[in-house]
C-alpha positions in Angstrom: -11.1 158.4 44.5 -14.8 157.4 45.2 -16.1 159.7 42.9 -13.5 159.2 39.9 -14.3 155.3 40.3 -18.1 156.1 40.0 -17.4 158.0 36.9 -15.3 155.4 35.3 -17.9 152.7 36.1 -20.9 154.8 34.8 -19.1 155.0 31.5 -18.8 151.5 31.6 -22.3 150.1 32.2 -25.9 150.2 30.7 -27.7 150.7 33.8 -25.7 153.3 35.7 -28.5 154.1 38.3 -27.9 150.4 39.8 -24.3 151.2 40.6 -23.2 151.1 44.1 -19.8 151.7 45.5 -19.4 150.6 49.3 -15.8 151.8 50.7 -14.7 149.7 53.9 -11.7 151.4 55.5 -9.4 149.0 57.7 -6.4 149.3 59.6 -4.1 148.5 56.7 -6.3 148.4 53.5 -9.3 150.0 52.1 -11.9 147.8 50.3 -14.1 149.0 47.9 -17.2 146.9 46.9 -18.7 147.6 43.3 -22.4 146.3 43.1 -24.3 146.5 40.0 -27.0 145.3 37.7 -26.6 141.8 36.7 -26.0 142.4 33.0 -23.3 144.9 33.7 -20.9 142.5 35.6 -19.1 141.3 32.5 -18.7 145.1 31.4 -17.1 146.0 34.6 -14.7 143.0 34.6 -14.1 142.6 30.9 -12.6 139.8 28.8 -10.5 137.9 31.1 -10.6 140.5 33.6 -8.7 143.1 31.8 -10.9 145.9 32.7 -11.1 145.5 36.3 -7.5 144.9 36.4 -6.8 148.3 34.7 -9.3 150.0 37.0 -7.2 148.5 40.0 -4.2 149.5 38.6 -5.3 153.2 38.1 -6.9 153.6 41.4 -3.7 152.1 43.2 -1.6 154.4 41.3 -3.8 157.6 42.3 -3.8 156.6 45.8 0.1 155.8 45.8 0.3 154.7 49.2 2.1 151.2 49.3 1.3 151.2 53.2 -2.4 151.2 52.6 -3.5 149.6 49.3 -6.8 149.5 47.9 -8.7 146.4 46.9 -11.3 146.7 44.5 -14.0 143.8 44.2 -17.1 143.3 42.0 -19.8 141.7 43.8 -22.0 139.6 41.7 -25.5 139.9 42.4 -27.5 137.1 43.7 -30.8 135.7 42.4 -34.3 137.0 43.3 
């Protein structure tokens, strides 16, 4: 799942070297934090959040575990 998500994200962004995917597993939920270059945040989120929403649906369909959902968040970079 981790490598699939990274491949999808690399196809969307302009600076794939700056992509970072952090996976935090909890007891009942897995969190995936996406960190990227500031100029790529809009590409990942998409218009009205449609791109990130589609990614979330796809990843949750692949994991297919209603007992252990995957939550994907885009962490927006802060200033220098």
